[in-house]
N, C-alpha and C positions, 0 to 999 in steps of 0.2 A: 504493499499500500504505499502511495507517495502523497506526501503533504507538502504544499508549497509555503514557504516561509520568507520573509525578507531577510536578506543576508546577514545583516547586523544582528538579527535574533537567532540565526540558525545555530551559531556556536553555543549559545546559552541553553537552547531548547533541546539539542540533539539527544543528551542522555535522557531527558524526560521522556521525549517521543518515542525513542527506542524503547523504553520500559513500557510504554503503553501500547505501542503498535506491533512491536515483534515478537513473536512466539520463541520462547526459548526452551529448551530441553529441561533445564533445572528450575523448577517452579518453587518459589518461596517469597513469602511476603517480606517487603523492606521495612523492617522494624524502625531502622533509623529514620524513617520518614514521618513516623508518627508518635506522639509524645507518650512517654510513661507517666505515672503519677508523680514520679520524682522530677520529672521536666515540665509539669503542669503546675504552676505556682500555687494555685488555690487548692488543688488536691493535695499537694505537699503540705500546705499549711493546715488544712483539715485533719489529715493524718496525724500531722503532729500534735495537733490539739487534743485529739483521742488518746494518743500515747501519753501525752502529759496527765490527761484526766486518770488514766490508768495508773500512772505512776503515783499520783496524790491519793488514790483510792478513797477511803472513807472521808478524808479530810477535804476533798473537793466538794464545792458548792456550786452549781450552775449559777451564773450571774444574772438571770433572767427572773423577773418577779411580776406577777400580774397585778396591777394596782387596783385594789378593791374598790377604791372610791370613784374609779372611773367607769366601773361596770354599767352597762345598760343592757336589759333584758327585754325582748320584745318579738312576739309571735315567732318563735324558733330561731331567733338570732340572739347572739351575746355579742356584744363590742366593748372594747376597753383598750386599755394601753398596757404594752409590756414595758417594763423599765430594764434597760441593761446596764449593769452597774459596772463603772470603769475605775473604781477604786474610791477610797473615802476622800471627801471634798471636792470630787470631780462630778460635774452634772451629768446625770444618766441620760442615756440615748432613749428616746421615745419612739416606740415601736407599735403603731396601731394594730390591734388585732380583732379579727372577726371569726366567730365560731358559729357555724349554721348546722342546724339539724334539719333534714331534708325528709320530705314525704316518702321518698324512696327507701328510707332507712340509713341512706348515707350520711355522714358527718363530714364537714369540710372546716378546715382551720387555715387562715389566711393571715400572714403577718407582713407589714409594710414597713417603711421607714419614714418618719415624719419629715425630717429636714429634708431629704431627697424629695419628697412629694411635694412639699410646698416651695421647691427650688432654692432652697436656702444653701446651696453649694456652689463650689466654683469649679468650672471645667478647665483642665490644662490644655495647653497647645491651641488654644482659640477654638476648640471643636465646636461643632454645631449640633453634637449629639443631644438628646433629651437628658434632663438631670434625674428624673425620677426613675424609680425601679420599673422595669417593664412589667405591664400588667394587662396585656392585651392576648396572652396565651389562651385564656378562656374563649376569646372571640373565635379563634379557629377551632379549639378543641371541644368546646362544649355546645351542645344543640338541645339539651333537655334535662329534665330531671332535677331542676334547681328550686322548685318550689318548696318553701319553708314549711316544716311541720309545726303548725300553730298549736296543736295540742301537746307538744312537748311540756314536760312538767320540770320546773326548775326551782331548786332551793339553794341559797347561798349563805355563806358565813364569811367572816375574816379570814378564813384559813382555806376554804375550798368552795367550789360550786359543783352541784351535783345536778345533772340533767337525765331525766328518764324519757325515752323517745322510741321511735320505730313501731312496728306492728306489736300492738298489745303491750306497749312499753317494756319489751323484752330486752331493750338495750339501755345501757347507762353509762354515761360519761362523767368521771370524776375528775374535775380540773383543780389541781393543786395550784395555789397562788404563789407560794415562794418556798422553794424554787418552783417556776412554773413547770408543769407537766400535765399531761392527760391520759388517764387510765380508762380503757374501753372495756365494758362488760358485756356479755350475753348471758342471759339466765344466770346471773350471779357469779359467772366465770370469767377471769380475766383473759382476754384475748390479744390486746394491742396495746402497747405503751408507747406515748411519744416523750421524748426527753427524760426516759427513765434513767439513763446512764449520764444524763447532763452534758451531751455533746452538741446541743443546739449552739449555734455560732452565726450570727448575722454581723457580717464585716460593716460597721457604720463608716460614713464617710468622714474623713479628716484631710485637713489641707496637708500638702506635703511640707514637711519641715526639715531642712538640712540639718543634719547632726552637727556641722562645724558651726552652725548659729547658736546652739545650746551649750553653755558653759558648764563645766562639771559642777554638779549639786544645786544647780539652779532649778528653782521650780517653774513649770510651764506658766506661760502668761494666761490670763483669764481667757476662758473659752478655747484654749488649747488642750489636746488631749496628751496625756503622758506617754512617752515612748517606753514601752515595757522591755526591760532588759532581756536580752535572748531572742526576743521576737524577730523573725526572719522578714526583713523588708524587702528583700532583693527583687521580690515581683510584684511588689504593690503598685509600681509607677509605670513600669514597662517591662516586657517579656520578649526575649527573642528566642526563635527556633527556626531552624532551616533557612537561615538567612533573612528573615523577616522580622520586623520589630513591631510588637503591638504597643501602641502609644497609651493605652488605658487612661483616657482623660478623666474618668471618675474614680480613679485609684481602686483599692480593693473593695469588693463588693459581694463576696459570695455568701451563700447561705447554706447551712448544714443542720442536720438533725439526725438522731437516733431514733429508730423504730424497732422496737423488740415483740416478738411473737412468743409469748410464754407457752411452753409445751408443744410447740411446733417445730418438727424437725425437717420438714420439706417446705422449700420455697420454690415457686415458679414465675416465669414471665420474663419481664423486662427485655424483649428482644430489640435489635438482632444481634445475636452472637452465634458463632458456630461452637455452641456448647451443649451440655446436657440439658434435658429436661428439667430434672431436680437440680436447681442451681448448687454450685459449689461454695466451699468456704473460700475466702480471700486472704484470711489472716489466721494462721495456725491450722493444723490439721495436717494428716500424711498426704492428702490429695488435693491440698489447697493450691489455688493460684497464687502466684506472687503479686499480681496487680488487682485493683477493683475491676468490677465490671464497668465499662465505660459506655455512656451514650453521647456520642458526637458524630452524626451522620457523616460518613466519609467514603470515598472512592478507594476502597482497599484492594489494589492489585495482588491477585494470587493470595486470597486470605487462607489462613491455616486453620486447622482443625484444633478443637478441644482448648478453646481460648476466651477470655473475657474481653479480648481486643474489640474495639467499636467496629461495625460494619456500616452498612448504608442507612439504616433506619433506627428510630428510638421509639419505644413505647414505654413510659416509665411506670407501668403498671405492675405490680407484683402481688402474688397469691401465696398466703400460707395455708397449708393442710395438715390435718392430723385425722385420725379416725372419726368419722361422721361430723367434721367441722372444717370449714373453710372461712377464712377472712382475707381481706385484701386491702391494698394501699394504692392510690394513684397520686404521683408527685407531679403536680401540673407546673412544668417549668421547662422552657424551650433552649435554654442555654446548655453548654457543656456540662455533664452530669457524671459522676462516679458514684458507685455503690459498693460498698465493703460489706461482706458477709461473715459472720462468725457463728458457729453453732456450738453452743455450750451446755455441756451435760450438768444438769442440777439435781441434787438429791436432797429429799426432805430429811433423811436420816444422815448425820455426818459420818456415822460409822459404817455405812453401807458401801463405801469405796466406789460409788457410782453406779453399783449394780441395782437395778430396778428403778433408776431415777427417770428424769424426764429430760428432754432437750429443748432449750430456749434458742430459737434464731435470733440473733442480734444483728440488725442491718445498720449501716451509717450511710446517709445519702448527703451528697453536697453538689451544688450547683455554682457556676461561676459568677451569675448575676440574676436578677429578677427578685420576684417575691418568694417567700417561703409560703406555698400553697398546696395542700394535701388534703385528700379525701380518704375516709376510712370506711370500708364496708364490712359488716359483721355476719354476713351470709344468712343461715348456716350452712349452705351447700355450695358446692362449687358453681351449680347452675345459678343460685341467687347472686353470688359476687359478680359473676360475669354479666347477668342481666342488668344488675345494678350500674356496674361500670358502662355497658353499652347504652342504657338509658341516657347517661351523661354526654357520652361521646358520639352517639349515634350507631345504628346498626349498619350491618354490611349491606352494600348495595345488592338489590336483587337484579343480577346481571341478565342480558339477553341469553337465551339458551347456547347459541353458538360460541358463547364465550367460556362456557364449562366443558366444551368438546375439545377435540385436539387441535393445536396449533403448530403449523410447520415453519420454521424460521433458520436462518443462519445470517451470519455477517460474512458475505452479501449474496443474495441473488442478483446477478450482475446485469441483467437485461430483461425487458418486460418478455422477451421470447423465452428467456430461463424460467420465468415464473410460469408461463403457458406450458412449457414442457414439463416441469415438475407436476403440475396440475394433472395433465394428461396420463403421465406416467404412474401418478397415485391411482388414478381411475383404473388404468389397465391393469394394476396389480390387486385391484378390489380393496384398497386400503382407505378406509374412511378418514377424512379430516375436514375441517370447518374453515380454517383460516391460514394464509400464508403472509409472511412478514417480510418488510424490506428494512435494512438497516442503513446506515448514513450515505451509502454509496448512490442510493436512487437520486440524490440532489444534484445539483449544479454547483460542483466545487464546495460542497458542504453548506450551501445557502439554503436554509430551510424555506419550505412554501414554494420550492422550485423542483423541477425535474431535469435530470440530464438528458439534453434532447437527442444525444447520440445513443445512449443506452437504453432510455425509456421514451422512445419516440411515440408510443400510443399508449398512455396509461389508461384511458378510458376504455379502449379496446381490450386491455388486460383485465380491468375491473369486471366488464360485461361478460367475458369468458368465466370467471369465478362466479359471477352471480347467477349464470345459467344452470348451476348446480347449487344455489344458494350458499355460496361461499363468500368470504370475506377478505379484505386486504387491510393489513395493518402497517403504517408507516412510522417512522421515528420522527419526533421533533424534540429537540433539546432545549434548554433555556439559554445556551450561550448563541449569540447572534453575530454573525461573521461581520468583522469590522473592514469592509471593502466598498469603495466608490460604486456608484451606480446600482447599488442594491437597495431596492424601496424599503424594505423591512428595517434596516439598520439606520437609513435616512430618517424614517418617521420616528424610531425610537429616539434618536438624538434631537431631532427638532422639538418632540413632544416632552423631553426629558423623563422618559419612561425607564430608564436604566439605573441600576444600582450605582450609587456614589461612593467613591473613596473618602478617606478620613478628611480631605480638604474640601470635600463637597463638589468634586468635579466628577465627571462620568468615569466610573471605573473600568479601566482596561485589563484584562487577563487573557490567558492562552488556553485553548482547549482545541478539539479537533479541527476547526477551520483555520487554527492560528490565531491571530489578533481577534479578540472578540469582547461583546459587551453583553451583560445579563440583564434581561427584563426583570423589573421589580414588581412582582405580583401582589405586594402587600398594597400597590396603589390602586384604589379603585377605578381610575381612569385608564391605567395600564390594562386592566382586565377587559374593560370594554374595547380598547384598541385590539387586544388579543383576539377576542371574538370576531372582529371585522376580517381578520386574515384566513379564518377557516370557512368562510362562505364559498360557495362553489364557483363564484365568479372570481373570487381573490386566489383561492387555492385551486387553480385549474388542473384538471387531471383527477380530482378526487370526485366520489360519488357517494350515494347514501350507504353503500356498503364498505366504505373506508373508515378505519377507526385508527386509534393513536396509541403510540408508546412514548413515554417521558422518561428518559434515561439521563444520567449525569446530572441529576437535579439536587444533589446534595447541599451545595453545587460542587460538581467537580472543576477545579482549576489547576491546569497542569503546573503552572509556575507559582501557584500560591502555597502558603504554609499549610502543611499536612494535605497538601493536594486539594485546597479549598480556598475560599474567600479570607482575607484578613478580618479579623474580628472588629476592626475599628472602621470597616466600611459603614456607610449610611444608607439605611433603606427609608421608604416613605414614612413620614411622621417623624423623621430624624432618629429613629431607633437605631442602635448600633446592630451590626450583624451578630455580635456576640449574644445579644439578648434573644434573637429570633431564629439562631442556625437551625436547630431541630426542626423547626416549622417550616422553614424556607421551602423545602422539596414539596410539601402538601400544599402550599399556596400555587405552586406551578401547575400542580396536577387540577387543583380547584379550577384555575383559569381554563385549562384545556377541556375539563369536563363541561363547563359552562358554555365554551366555545361549540362544543359539538351540539349541545342542547340547542343552542341559538341558531344553528343552521338550517333547521327545519321549522316550518310553521307550527304554531303550538298544537293545532289539532292533529298533526301528523307526526309528532315528536317520538322518537324511539330511544330507548335507554342508551346513554353513551357507554362505550368501553374504553378505558384507559389503563394502561399498565405502567406503574411507577416502580422506580428503584429505590427512592428515598421516601420515607414515610414518618409520620408522627400519629398520635392518638387521635382519631377522627379520619384518618386516611381511607378507612375501611368505607366510608360513605361513598367513595368517589371511583373506587375500581379495584384492580388486583395489584399485587406485589409479587416479586420474585426474589430468591436469594442471592442474586448478583453473579459475579464471574467465578464460578466453581470450576473444578477440575475433573478430567475424565480418569477419576481413581475411585477405587472401591471405598475408601474412607469418605469420600465426598458424597457418594451414593448413601452410605450409612448415616452421616450427619445430616442429610436432608430430612430424615424423619422426625428426629428432635426439634430441629429448627422450625418445621412446619407445625408440628404439635404446639410449640410454644407460641407460634402466630395465633393458632386458632383459640388457645385459651386466654390470649391477650387481646381479643376481640377483633383480630383482623384475619379471618379464615380464608379469604379468598387469596390464597398463597401457593406458589409453587416453585420448584427449582429447575434449572436447565437440564432436561433429560439428555443424558449421554456426556454431559460436563462440557462447560464452555471452552476451556483450554484443553489442549490434547486430542489424541485418538484413541478412543476406547477399543478395546477388544470386543469381538463380537458377542462374546458372554456378557461382558459388562453392560454393553448397549442394549442386549436383549433383556437383561435383568432390570436395567434401568426404565425401560418402557413398561415393564411389568409393574414397578414401583410407581412410575409416573401415572399409570391409569388410575391411582389412588391419590394423587395431588389434586386439591382443588381447582388449581390453575396448571393445565397440563400442556407443555410447550416443549418441543425438541428444539435446541439452539446450539450453534457451534462458532467459534472464532474463524476469523478469515483465513487463517494459515492451516486450518485442519482440513483433513480428507472429507470430501463430500459424503454424508451419511444418511440421506433420505432412506426410510425404512425399505423401498425396494432394492437398493443398493446392497444390501446386508448378505444375500444369498441364502439358499436354503441350508438347514432348517430355520434359520434366524428370521428370515423375512416372513414366514408363515406363522411363528411364534409371535412375533411382535404384532402381526395383524391379528391374531388371537386376542392380544392384550387390549389392543385399540378397540376390537369389535366388543370386548367385555366392557368397556367404558361406555360404549354407544348403547350397549344393551341395558345398562344400568342408569342412563341419564334421567328416566322419571325419578329414580330414588335419589340421585344427585339434586335434581332440581328441586325437589320437595325439601332436602336438607338445606339448600341454599335459602328457599323460602323461609323455614324456621330461623335460620340465622338472620334474615332480614327483618323479622318481627320481634325476636327475643334475644338476640346475640349467640344463641347456641351453637357451639363450636361444630363444624363440618367435619372435621377429623377429632374424635374424642379420644383422650388418653385413658389409660386405665384408672387412675384415680378419680377421674371425672365420672366415669361410668359405674365405677364400684368404689364409692367413697368410704367404705367401711373394710375394705380388703388391704390391712396394713402392709401385707408381705409384698404388695406389688405397687406401691406408691411410686417407685422409681423406674418403673417399666417404661421404655421410650422407644421401643423398635417394633410396637404392634399398636393398632388403634381400631376403633369403630368409624364406620361411615354413618355419621348422624345418629338418629335413633332407630336405624334398620335392623340393627343386630348382626349386621355384617362385620366380622372381625378380620382384619388383613394382617399379615406379617410379611412384607416383602423380603425376598432373599437379598442380602447385601454382602455376602462374602464369596470369594471366587470358589469355583469347584463344589459348591454346596450341593447335595443330593436330599438332604432333609432340613427341616428346620423345628426348633422348639417353640411351641407356643404355650404361654402360660394361660391356665383356664381357672377362674374363681372357683371356689368349693361349692358343689351342689347344682352347677349349672350344665344343662346340656347344649352341646354345639353339633352341627352337622356339617360335613365338608359340602362346599358350594356345589361342587361338580359332580361327586360321586355319592353323596348323602351317607359317607361312612360317620359313626356316631362316636362322639368323644364325650365323656362326663367329666367335668372339672372336679379336682380335690385340692386345689389351692397350691397345684405344682404345675410343672410343664409336661406337655405330652408332645412326642416326636412324630411328625407327619411327612409324608413323602414330598420332596420338592424337586424333581428332576426339572431341566432346563425348561420344559414345556409346561410346567405346572406353577400356578400362582398359588401360594399358600392362602386360602381364603375359606373362612367357616362362617356359618350362619348360626347365631344364638337362637335356640328354641323359644317359641313364643312370639315370634314376629311375621308379619306380611310384608313382603317385598313387591312393589309395582316394577315392571320392567317391559322393554320392547324387544321382541326376537328377531325382527326382520332385518337383515343387513342393509344398509343404505350408504350412499357415498357421503352425505353429511346429515347433520342433525335436522336441519330444516326440512329435508325430504323424509323424514320419520314423522311430520306433523300429523298426519292423519292415519298413521299406522295403529293396529289394534294393541291391546295392553295383554300381558300375562302377568298373573297374580301367583307368587311363590308363598305359600302357607307353611310355616315350620311349627308344627304343634309341640307344646310342652308336655310335661308329665301329667298335667291338669287338663289336657286336651284343648287348650285354647291358645288363641295368638291374636296379634293386633298389629295394625300398621296404619299409613296414610298415604295419601297421594294429593299433590298440589300441581295444578297445571293451568297456565294461561295462554296467550298467543306467543310468548317468548320473546317478545321484542319491544311492545309499545308500553304506555302507561294506562291503557284501559282497565287493567286489573284494579286500578285505584277507583274505578267506577263499576266495580262489581263483574267484570268480564273474566272470571276464572272459575275453576273446579276446584274444591277442596272436600275430599272424602276421608271418612274414616271406615276402615275395614276391621272387622272383628270376627273371630271363629269361637264358638261356645255352644255346648251341648248339641254337636253334630251340625250347626247351622253356620254358614258364613254369609255375613250381612255387610251391606254398604250403606253408611249414613252420611248425612251432610254436615260438614264443619264450617260451612260458610257463615260470615258474620250475620247476625239475626236481621239486621237492615237489609242487607244483600238478598237475604232469602225471602223475606216477608214483602218487601217492596222492591222487586227487581227493576233496575234501570233499563233504558232502551240498549245501552251497550250490553249489558248481562243477558238480556234475552236474545239478542243476535248472536252472542258469543255461543251461548247453550245451544241454540239452534244449530249453528254451524258444527258443533261437537256431536250431534246426535248420531252422525255416522261412525264416530270413534267408539269401539266396543272392546269388550273383554273377549279375546279368542281362546284363551287357555287358562285353567287353574291348576296348578301342581300342589299338592298336598304332601309335605315331607313329614314322616312319622305317622302316615296313614294307619288306623288300627285294623288288625287282622280280621276284625269282624266284617269288614268291607269287603273282604275276598269273595268273589263271584257275583258282586253287584255289578251292574252294567250301566246304570243311570241315575241321575240326580233329578231332583224337582228344582225348578227356577221360577221364582216370582219376581215380577218387576214392576215398579211403580208406574201407574197409568196403563198397565196391561189388563184386560178383562179377564184373561185366562192364565193360568201356570202352564208351563210347558217342561219338558224334560230334555236332559242333555246327556251325551254319552260320558260314561266314565269308565275308566280301565284301572285296575289296582295291581301293582307291582310288588313282589316280594323281594327284600333286600338281600344280598349275599356279600360275603367277605367283609363282614362288619358293617355293612350298610343298612340302614333302617329301610322299612318298607315305604312305598309312596303311591300316590294315586294321581291321575291325570283326568281333568274334565276338559273335554274338547268341544269348542265353539258354542258355549253357553250362550253367547249373543248378548249380554246385557249392555246397555249403554253405560259409558264410563262415568257420565254426569248424573246418572239417576240413582235413586235408592232401589236395592234389590236384596233378595236373599237366595241362597243355594242351600236345600236341604239335603245331607248325605245320609 
């Protein structure tokens, strides 16, 4: 790949560009390009603060006191002032605090700094930055669930304030005034402690005082704050890393707090990291990391496994889980953040030597700037905690159906004829797919909203060929805009002042794929409106209604910037420093693109946008999908994708995937095949590869690999009704689409750390992808007393709280069905999901020991917003006492007063029927029966349908098949066996 730069910059950029553009045989992350805690000034200071507190032990008293005389209590709110003591005779720092108890059961604690808020500080270097602490993170992350609980009961004294709140007043917050701390109880048990260890630390503003100006033993002048002996000031006023100096015009301003989960050994969440599902310790312990978990969205080239190192996105949401209890916290801060984790064994009996004790997980959070703003969720179940968090930050987008099918991508398909050829060859090989993708090479010289006229001469014709089989095109557009003359997009960005500014308030220039570039500032509402105009069909010529978007490099990635991103003292709209908003920056870009796709269609015909993002924050789930970035074609990266995606799912962003086959490198055919089998269970399922890798479209693998990969893809398409139903549940409740064991079985202590197997929504489908080379079997953990059937053979396994070994030759995906579930699917193979729209359904019923089962199906047109007007089908299936029943789950208003849209949709769906019912675990009493009785809503007479009973062999259970029962999928009906 060749990129043209001006001669004077070539020497400077060559090493960087080689690192980004050239494929190397030895893949390893460049640690020297990213800070450790020791190199991050505020991280080092806050860790030192914690070490000092630990050294002082019981003699330490946190310097923060809640002033009783400032307390005001009103309808679920408590406001007051925290006083930070700086020492005897020195005026305390005033920190306004607001504690809110919400109807959802969540509690929120927000602490600000009065002097900064009132503008009573001086900025250094003539900076134009805002003086106050950044308080707009909630504007981007929070969309609901903020109504206060006016029924909360508050009592206060000079020592403490006690609040009873939540459902049936099950929750209690005990706010200690001096020193300030909050203990959160549920059902009279302590679950979360804030500042219990006294690590709260809000670095107040202070003027820079040169030490040479203070004489020995001289007292500070009135209004000045003393310099504490031994306190490290080296990074208060500026900080240099990688050749860039951060000017820090506001001085030190970090916020820190310890959060303890008493009795909880396992904590989960805070993506993204290439780490375990159950988070590891970062201080102490045999398997502890040396560094804290870091949240600082970064373009980490060739990231490594098993590391707390920052990656592309940041969701500061953590859950703690123990047997039958889950709690959580959400640290609402968009600045660089680090989290230390310590798991401390605690015994109530000092003579027990730790035997039989409990484990407390102690976490320490610190961010470089902004407010101290934290939400506490008291559960009690994983479902409750995730639902409360999702109510605040928004539920995952209900995507178009094509978006949850298979996507074919590489850097790059080189011409429009290349795209047409891949499309034809996928059809010729009978391999289903829905979307083909174009990386940056489709543009004219890396200028977005353009096409290379030589290689993509007919983009509309290309799109029409795809549309003929209901397929889509995704093109990439990144936030860096090429700085080149006669390019209208950059000319407009400059003339309208829509770009990010540098610390001197001039247009910021950095380097990325096009060379010299500017970055659109999507915090600016006017820039968002301009961005919309660029996506109209008349502006972005060559695009059509089946063209969708990929936003990459939006951390933002800046090749010549510190840690490959923007300087922290850059200035965004509203004069906020980049340090304040860094982790939200990527989400603002996706937000702009999402609304641009909405705006390109008239309101009456709008379809749901699809946008893929690499960078994300809490709330990004409302806007599209994410993927785990530039992984490698190695077995370790395949294995790591499972806990990474499970973490995304329990952190409220389930529409997640990893590059199938690995982005860097050339996978072996076995690895590629196993990765497709795993990818068939990624919520976002895309094959992708680096420009220097060999072509690896599925039809190129050769036999038997192509056939096995095709089987995996067809399995995904067969189960699309179940996937779409799971996505719908996520879109209304926040329920994970991939559910880890602790979520599905919250009382099974032996399996809380399991991270290599998972359930698909509430379907009962339990998958354990093969992630090791040469494997012929896998071990699947099954909880005690639960019955499972092999999805393909109906071989029965009964759980005993241990693992069972099942065959897993190359052509077999380890997939079980938990007894007691009903799974909808479509069995007719098609070229794309759109061509399956009118196909009939098969229902797979897996009977439990009680002879019962249940499941659900949600379906709509798969593309528009008409479901919001009642145009959908939502059915509940149940099997009990020998009868299979379909009943309506539609909202009461939709069922009782159907809209015109609903009537039209239900009429269109009358031709879509159930063509087959499979009963797994069919009782022997059915042997010899040949028919069942079918009764359907609106039909005058019952009818019969053919049934065949099969006896299981070789460990398989018996099963029965009802053929062509003919019920409408949208109606109520029963089948009597």
